[in-house]
Phi, psi and omega in degrees: 000319180296323179295322181294317180296318179299318180297317180296321178297318180298316180298317180298318180294322179296314180297315180299318180295319181297318179295318182292334181272348182294134180295139178293151180294137178238132175291151177263135176232127180227129183285325179198135177212162182238135175221105183061235180273004185252138164253138184213161172242164180230129175228124182051044175067016176243137186268142174237121178287123181254341178198143174237128185247004183283175180233024180294145174269329176242118188231130171250109181291128184291155178280343178223145168240116190063233180261012191244132180290134180277117180240347182221147164249119189284173180302131173064017187299323182243015188305135177063021175280103185269002177276327186297120175252329181217136181220138175235145186252150177285156180289351178278347188290133181247329190216139174243121190281178180298134176054026186302320180238028180305124175073021175276083196285349184263348179296127184252327181228139185223121175242114179265120189293162181298340182289335185284128179248347182222130174240119189285169178303132176057027185303320181237032182301132175061032170277080194291342179272355186291125181247331184226133182226127177231112182264126185297173191275001177249356181287102182263345183232119175241119184291166182292144181056028183301326181235024182294140178085001177272063193283358176265004178299129175240346178224129179225128173239121181255124188291180193271014175243349181291126182260330185231126167268111188295159177307133174061022184302319179234034182296129177063032172275087194292343180261358182291116183239346182225125183222127175237122179261136179290168188271016174243357181297127180251329183229128169256115190289171179301132176057023185304320181231023183292146176070023179278072179199147176287106185291344183276311184235000176058029182271333180236159178147170178295129178251336180209153178211135174249116176274116185293163183296344180285338187288130179251329185228129171251117189288173178299133177058025186305319180234023183297142176074013174276082194280008170246001183283100184253349183230126182224127174241120180263130179292167189274012177241357181298126179253327185230128171252115190290174180297133176056028186301323183233028181300138177069022177264136183278050180289140179264332178207156180220133171244110181266119190290168182298339182287338186289129178252330185228128171250113187291165181295141180061020186305319182236029181300138175062027170275082193287344177270356185290122181246335181215144179223131172244125181246130184291187192267012182243358184296128181254334180210144175238118188289165182299140178060023184302325180236031179295141176064023172269078195288349179252014182288109184272321179206157176225132175250125180241119188267354180284139184289317181268128182303127176296153173303131190250109180292168181289142173057035179305319183248020185299145179058030190240306208286125166291163183299327184262019179299137181229144174243120180256130181228166178306142187302324181282355185245004184304309182293326178298316178296319183294338180261351187281147178306135180085305181295327184294342176292345181239030186299331180285350181257359186264130182222163179281142172295128182275000000 
């Protein structure tokens, strides 16, 4: 028995010694290497494509270069490659660098996999042939002007990690007719989708939009001039509707949720098809000319007990003879005496 115990102790000591003598793992770093048509660098054993020299029209980027997993496409790696018509990315990819596909004018459809979390500034700038864009569900950072100049886009799906739609991101994309916003978007920037309509013949453009419950702010002129936008659903977290956010949109009705506190000036100006508006119970201010030139507006229901601050000319050039404003029954007289609202005291009635 003593011999067995002694033997086990010796074996344990040998194993312990072997482990302690084993060299620690070291990451591989390479400043530049070539694999086929690719030049790449390696940092901490992960490959970054720094240049592509091929002339393929249909390209599947490999998941490995040599022994190294591809996790990045570096800055300007595919810039001005006018041969590329179709490209697919490996599931290992994490980052697409600045100007990575700048001026790749032949790419028509783009699916960015769920693995990608960062899209750099101007990454797909001036990809004029791009018609369809699907951004995966882990991309939380989209750089400025990432898709600027892709004016042939008609379908855009924004994944579920994007928090901010930057200012003017899809401004004047006249062929954009289908838009899906992910459920993490919190801010839609100024002029983000303004002018998304064919200004010449009005045949293409956004016709409907669902603002997800995650959105808190709709920026100034966010959807202004979308003259085919007839259907709008506002999520239950929107707090601010910016100035001129939906000016000139042919909306027929609007339900503004209880979360909204501010309706900016000219927010729904010249929405001439608008016939009914329901405003939730948290609105504190309605900006000047917010519903100016809404000539078919028949009624508005306001559920807040205290009259919101009433900007100048909220309803100027608007009201049909039978226009009605419905407010909580206990607040009718309060509204009739409030600044701005009292100019429409004959139009104010209790919510039934």
